[in-house]
C-alpha positions as CSV (number, residue, x, y, z in Angstrom):
1,M,6.6,14.0,-22.0
2,T,7.5,13.6,-18.4
3,D,5.3,11.8,-15.8
4,A,4.5,15.1,-14.4
5,A,2.4,15.8,-17.5
6,R,-0.1,13.1,-16.6
7,D,-3.9,13.8,-16.8
8,E,-4.6,15.9,-13.7
9,T,-8.0,14.3,-13.4
10,A,-6.4,10.9,-12.9
11,T,-6.0,9.4,-9.4
12,P,-2.7,10.7,-7.9
13,L,0.2,8.3,-8.0
14,L,1.0,9.2,-4.4
15,P,-1.3,9.8,-1.4
16,P,-1.6,13.1,0.4
17,R,1.0,12.2,3.0
18,A,3.6,12.4,0.2
19,T,4.2,16.1,0.9
20,A,7.2,16.5,-1.4
21,D,6.6,18.9,-4.3
22,G,8.4,20.3,-7.3
23,T,11.4,18.4,-8.5
24,H,11.4,16.0,-5.5
25,R,7.8,14.9,-6.2
26,R,8.5,14.5,-10.0
27,I,11.5,12.2,-9.1
28,L,9.4,10.1,-6.8
29,E,6.6,9.7,-9.3
30,A,9.0,8.9,-12.2
31,A,10.7,6.3,-10.0
32,L,7.4,4.8,-8.9
33,V,6.2,4.3,-12.5
34,R,9.4,2.7,-13.6
35,F,9.9,0.5,-10.5
36,G,6.3,-0.7,-11.1
37,E,7.0,-1.4,-14.8
38,R,10.5,-3.1,-14.6
39,G,11.4,-3.5,-10.9
40,F,13.9,-1.7,-8.8
41,H,17.0,-3.4,-10.4
42,G,15.7,-2.9,-13.9
43,V,15.8,0.9,-13.7
44,S,18.7,3.4,-13.7
45,V,18.9,6.7,-12.0
46,R,19.5,8.3,-15.4
47,E,16.2,6.9,-16.7
48,I,14.4,8.3,-13.6
49,A,16.0,11.7,-14.1
50,E,15.1,11.8,-17.8
51,A,11.5,10.9,-17.0
52,A,11.3,13.6,-14.3
53,G,12.7,16.2,-16.7
54,V,15.9,16.8,-14.6
55,R,19.6,15.9,-14.8
56,A,20.9,12.8,-13.0
57,S,22.8,15.1,-10.6
58,S,19.5,16.7,-9.5
59,V,18.3,13.3,-8.3
60,Y,21.3,13.0,-5.9
61,A,20.7,16.6,-4.7
62,H,17.3,15.3,-3.3
63,L,18.2,11.7,-2.4
64,E,21.4,9.9,-1.4
65,S,20.8,6.9,-3.7
66,K,18.3,4.9,-5.8
67,E,17.8,2.7,-2.8
68,Q,16.8,5.7,-0.7
69,L,14.3,6.7,-3.4
70,L,12.8,3.2,-3.1
71,F,12.7,3.4,0.7
72,Q,10.8,6.7,0.6
73,L,8.2,5.3,-1.7
74,M,7.8,2.1,0.4
75,L,7.6,4.1,3.6
76,I,4.9,6.4,2.1
77,G,2.9,3.3,1.0
78,H,3.2,1.4,4.3
79,E,2.5,4.4,6.4
80,E,-0.6,5.4,4.3
81,H,-1.8,1.8,4.6
82,H,-1.4,1.8,8.4
83,E,-3.1,5.2,8.8
84,M,-6.1,4.1,6.7
85,L,-6.4,0.9,8.9
86,R,-6.1,2.9,12.1
87,M,-8.7,5.4,11.1
88,A,-11.0,2.7,9.9
89,L,-10.7,1.0,13.3
90,L,-11.3,4.2,15.2
91,E,-14.5,4.9,13.3
92,A,-15.9,1.4,13.7
93,G,-18.0,0.3,16.7
94,S,-16.9,-2.2,19.3
95,D,-18.3,-5.3,17.5
96,P,-15.4,-7.4,16.1
97,I,-17.4,-8.2,12.9
98,E,-17.8,-4.4,12.2
99,Q,-14.2,-3.8,13.1
100,L,-13.0,-6.5,10.7
101,T,-15.3,-5.3,8.0
102,E,-13.9,-1.7,8.2
103,L,-10.3,-3.0,8.3
104,A,-10.8,-5.2,5.3
105,R,-12.5,-2.3,3.4
106,A,-9.6,0.0,4.2
107,H,-7.0,-2.6,3.2
108,V,-8.6,-3.1,-0.2
109,R,-9.2,0.6,-0.7
110,L,-5.5,1.3,-0.3
111,H,-4.6,-1.4,-2.8
112,G,-7.1,-0.3,-5.3
113,T,-6.6,3.5,-5.0
114,Y,-2.8,3.4,-5.0
115,S,-2.3,0.2,-6.8
116,L,1.1,1.1,-8.4
117,L,2.5,2.2,-5.1
118,A,1.1,-0.9,-3.4
119,R,2.7,-3.2,-6.0
120,V,6.1,-1.6,-5.5
121,A,5.8,-1.6,-1.7
122,N,4.9,-5.2,-1.6
123,R,7.3,-6.5,-4.2
124,E,10.6,-4.7,-3.5
125,M,11.4,-5.4,0.1
126,A,14.5,-7.4,-0.8
127,A,16.0,-4.4,-2.6
128,L,16.2,-2.4,0.6
129,S,19.2,-2.2,2.9
130,P,18.8,-4.1,6.2
131,E,18.2,-0.9,8.1
132,S,15.6,0.4,5.7
133,R,13.9,-3.0,5.6
134,L,13.6,-3.1,9.4
135,R,11.9,0.3,9.4
136,I,9.4,-0.8,6.8
137,L,8.8,-4.1,8.6
138,D,8.0,-2.2,11.8
139,V,5.2,-0.4,10.1
140,R,4.0,-3.6,8.4
141,R,3.9,-5.4,11.7
142,A,1.9,-2.6,13.4
143,S,-0.7,-2.9,10.6
144,E,-0.8,-6.7,11.0
145,Q,-1.3,-6.2,14.8
146,L,-4.5,-4.1,14.1
147,F,-6.0,-7.1,12.3
148,T,-4.8,-9.8,14.7
149,D,-6.0,-7.9,17.8
150,V,-9.5,-7.7,16.3
151,I,-9.5,-11.3,15.2
152,G,-8.2,-12.5,18.6
153,R,-10.9,-10.6,20.3
154,G,-13.5,-12.1,18.0
155,L,-12.2,-15.5,18.8
156,R,-12.5,-15.0,22.5
157,M,-16.0,-13.7,22.1
158,G,-16.9,-16.8,20.0
159,V,-17.9,-14.8,16.9
160,F,-14.9,-15.8,14.8
161,H,-13.9,-19.4,14.1
162,V,-10.4,-19.9,12.8
163,D,-7.6,-22.1,14.2
164,D,-5.0,-19.4,14.3
165,E,-5.5,-15.6,14.4
166,W,-2.4,-14.8,12.3
167,L,-3.4,-17.3,9.6
168,G,-6.8,-15.7,9.5
169,F,-5.2,-12.3,9.0
170,A,-2.8,-13.8,6.4
171,A,-5.7,-15.1,4.3
172,I,-7.6,-11.8,4.4
173,G,-4.4,-9.8,3.9
174,S,-3.3,-11.8,0.9
175,M,-6.7,-11.5,-0.7
176,G,-6.6,-7.7,-0.5
177,L,-3.0,-7.5,-1.7
178,R,-4.0,-9.1,-5.0
179,V,-6.4,-6.2,-5.8
180,A,-3.4,-4.1,-6.6
181,E,-2.4,-6.6,-9.3
182,W,-5.7,-6.8,-11.2
183,W,-7.9,-3.8,-10.5
184,S,-8.3,-1.1,-13.0
185,D,-11.1,1.3,-14.0
186,D,-11.6,-0.6,-17.3
187,L,-13.1,-3.6,-15.5
188,G,-16.2,-1.7,-14.5
189,Y,-15.9,-2.0,-10.8
190,D,-15.2,1.0,-8.6
191,V,-12.8,0.7,-5.7
192,E,-15.6,1.0,-3.1
193,Q,-17.6,-1.8,-4.7
194,V,-14.5,-4.1,-4.6
195,A,-13.8,-3.0,-1.0
196,D,-17.3,-3.8,0.2
197,T,-17.4,-7.2,-1.5
198,Y,-14.0,-8.2,-0.2
199,A,-15.0,-7.1,3.3
200,T,-18.0,-9.5,3.0
201,F,-15.7,-12.3,2.0
202,A,-13.4,-11.6,5.0
203,V,-16.2,-11.8,7.5
204,R,-17.5,-15.0,5.9
205,L,-14.1,-16.5,6.0
206,L,-13.9,-16.1,9.8
207,T,-17.5,-16.7,10.8
208,G,-18.4,-19.6,8.5
């Protein structure tokens, strides 16, 4: 059975911005599952092709290399993360505490909803070519900037208390990243409950 035969009621492996369909999408999903299980270097193109129900030559008809396949997945993950943060900030009010709350919620929501994609995106940076890595890092830095701008503004207003705005972001960001490693439906917590709780933790961290 290929990965394309997964339960249709399950959370999609890829977010809506992954517009590839047909064979291309099956290849992306098959690669994502296997990179998540064994890492980029532990998976061959032939294995990905077999899981997607195609020949290895079909993979190269859609992508130049295995590394390009990883790059596409990582770009989808990082861009989805950035867009969720950006929309959360736009929908928040002007209060830095509210803004931080919504950013933290969005950060955790991404890592819980698309946990496999998040794990691959966060673990496999070293496997990318220098050019691809720079592209991903540009998106990552833009996401970091959304957090640090809010934290910096909160510090100037006297509502946040932390020695360094980037370290404040790093603590909150790292806390959210771990959600992708442990969260599952079996634990009895839904993603929104986890996101709300972690957002409360984030605010306490900077206002305590």
